[in-house]
C-alpha positions, -999 to 999 in steps of 0.1 A, spaced: -462 -173 -577 -489 -201 -573 -523 -207 -587 -552 -209 -559 -589 -214 -560 -615 -187 -553 -621 -195 -519 -586 -190 -508 -584 -157 -530 -615 -144 -511 -598 -154 -478 -569 -133 -488 -588 -103 -498 -612 -106 -469 -585 -93 -447 -581 -61 -464 -613 -40 -464 -600 -15 -489 -600 -40 -518 -636 -53 -511 -654 -29 -535 -633 -37 -565 -635 -75 -560 -672 -72 -556 -676 -52 -587 -655 -77 -608 -676 -107 -595 -709 -89 -610 -689 -80 -641 -677 -116 -644 -713 -131 -639 -726 -106 -666 -702 -112 -693 -694 -149 -685 -656 -141 -677 -634 -170 -660 -607 -157 -636 -573 -172 -627 -566 -166 -592 -529 -162 -582 -510 -157 -549 -476 -142 -545 -456 -129 -515 -478 -101 -499 -501 -99 -529 -528 -116 -549 -540 -112 -584 -571 -118 -606 -560 -127 -644 -584 -130 -672 -584 -129 -709 -599 -97 -723 -598 -105 -760 -580 -100 -793 -567 -69 -808 -581 -58 -842 -554 -80 -859 -574 -110 -846 -543 -126 -835 -527 -106 -806 -541 -113 -771 -547 -91 -742 -548 -102 -707 -560 -80 -677 -541 -82 -643 -557 -70 -614 -531 -69 -587 -540 -66 -550 -513 -58 -523 -523 -76 -491 -494 -66 -469 -472 -37 -466 -438 -37 -486 -425 -29 -519 -438 -60 -536 -458 -46 -568 -430 -47 -591 -419 -83 -583 -454 -96 -584 -462 -81 -617 -431 -98 -630 -442 -131 -618 -477 -127 -632 -463 -115 -666 -442 -146 -668 -471 -168 -662 -491 -151 -689 -463 -154 -713 -463 -193 -706 -500 -193 -717 -491 -178 -751 -461 -196 -761 -457 -199 -800 -474 -165 -804 -455 -134 -815 -465 -109 -786 -490 -104 -759 -505 -74 -743 -508 -73 -705 -529 -44 -690 -522 -40 -652 -545 -24 -625 -526 -19 -593 -545 -18 -559 -520 -7 -532 -522 -4 -494 -513 34 -492 -481 50 -501 -455 31 -518 -419 37 -529 -424 20 -560 -428 38 -594 -461 25 -607 -474 52 -631 -508 59 -642 -535 80 -626 -548 69 -593 -579 71 -571 -578 74 -534 -594 49 -512 -606 55 -476 -620 32 -451 -643 39 -419 -651 14 -394 -686 25 -383 -698 1 -355 -721 22 -331 -725 53 -355 -761 65 -352 -775 97 -372 -810 109 -380 -819 138 -403 -856 141 -413 -847 156 -446 -831 122 -458 -852 97 -475 -847 67 -498 -852 76 -534 -878 56 -552 -887 51 -590 -913 78 -587 -886 103 -578 -870 100 -612 -883 135 -624 -869 151 -592 -836 133 -597 -834 147 -633 -844 181 -623 -817 181 -596 -789 171 -620 -799 185 -654 -789 223 -647 -753 210 -643 -745 189 -672 -724 215 -686 -708 229 -655 -671 241 -659 -663 220 -627 -653 185 -640 -664 167 -609 -698 184 -607 -704 178 -645 -695 141 -641 -717 133 -610 -746 154 -624 -744 133 -655 -741 101 -636 -770 106 -615 -792 125 -640 -790 99 -668 -794 70 -646 -826 48 -642 -836 45 -604 -856 12 -611 -825 -4 -630 -801 9 -602 -823 -7 -575 -825 -41 -594 -787 -41 -592 -788 -39 -554 -778 -2 -554 -793 20 -527 -802 56 -533 -806 83 -506 -820 118 -512 -819 150 -492 -852 170 -495 -858 207 -488 -895 217 -490 -901 188 -513 -873 195 -536 -845 172 -541 -812 189 -535 -787 159 -529 -783 122 -537 -759 95 -527 -755 59 -538 -742 29 -521 -744 -9 -522 -734 -38 -498 -705 -57 -508 -707 -97 -511 -693 -118 -497 -675 -96 -472 -703 -78 -454 -688 -43 -458 -704 -14 -479 -693 10 -507 -702 47 -509 -704 48 -547 -713 85 -555 -724 117 -541 -738 149 -556 -753 180 -540 -766 208 -561 -740 236 -561 -769 260 -551 -768 241 -516 -732 235 -510 -717 242 -474 -750 233 -458 -740 200 -444 -760 181 -469 -733 159 -483 -723 150 -446 -758 143 -439 -764 120 -467 -732 100 -459 -740 97 -421 -775 86 -430 -762 58 -452 -737 46 -426 -765 46 -399 -787 23 -421 -757 -3 -421 -738 8 -391 -722 -25 -383 -702 -25 -415 -667 -13 -425 -673 15 -454 -652 22 -482 -652 55 -502 -631 57 -535 -623 93 -547 -610 102 -582 -580 124 -589 -583 160 -580 -616 156 -561 -602 174 -530 -638 183 -517 -647 147 -513 -614 139 -498 -620 166 -471 -656 153 -465 -643 118 -460 -617 128 -436 -639 150 -417 -663 120 -412 -634 98 -400 -626 79 -430 -589 70 -432 -568 70 -463 -559 33 -468 -549 26 -504 -547 37 -541 -560 23 -574 -535 28 -602 -540 24 -640 -505 19 -656 -502 19 -693 -506 -15 -712 -473 -32 -720 -467 -53 -752 -443 -83 -746 -425 -97 -775 -425 -136 -774 -409 -145 -807 
């Protein structure tokens, strides 16, 4: 393992579109909370390491490791071992240290990683054009319409519908726009029946389809597909990323029907305590 600078890290990540949304999100997180990353490179992988804070005892430190696979191969275990040894070297003289990993792979792996995972898809969209007159940008004055779309489904028995309704229905459109997030709505006779959110990913020039919600009263009408294709058309020279939570088979089917290809996974293994003395 070797330590590298931000420029070299971004060069490594830039070649792997499926990781762009995660790094973009972490850049924003770091700016907001004044976090300093340590950038690391290993064979076929790269990592962000940062100090998360102390446990309740005020003594034990926790470090987060975000490990990105950048070439095919069974390299995750070896790379995590190298990063863990580096973290231990930072904590010499202490009793123990906690290491919390987040693992980002390039598709299926033979290694046992553990933890729940999100599927990640990528679509190369150059030349895609689509127009639907029902699709319009959502603006702050549409806040009430958005709440009316989502609120009937806050207690849905379907966990995915419940989560997406809560995400959009309790959000503030002006705030989301201030963060650079775009919101598209699907309108039928003036009623908002579906919504999608996305943003462009600095510094790579790709885009990330964040969330999608269509009223269950209007499922199987092509509304979700229309929203996604409309978003892509607005930024049709970019590679698009779509991340799907566990068990969300409907969105996985939608992504594949639109040409998105499964390219990787995001794993959340358990935190490991390492005894140092």
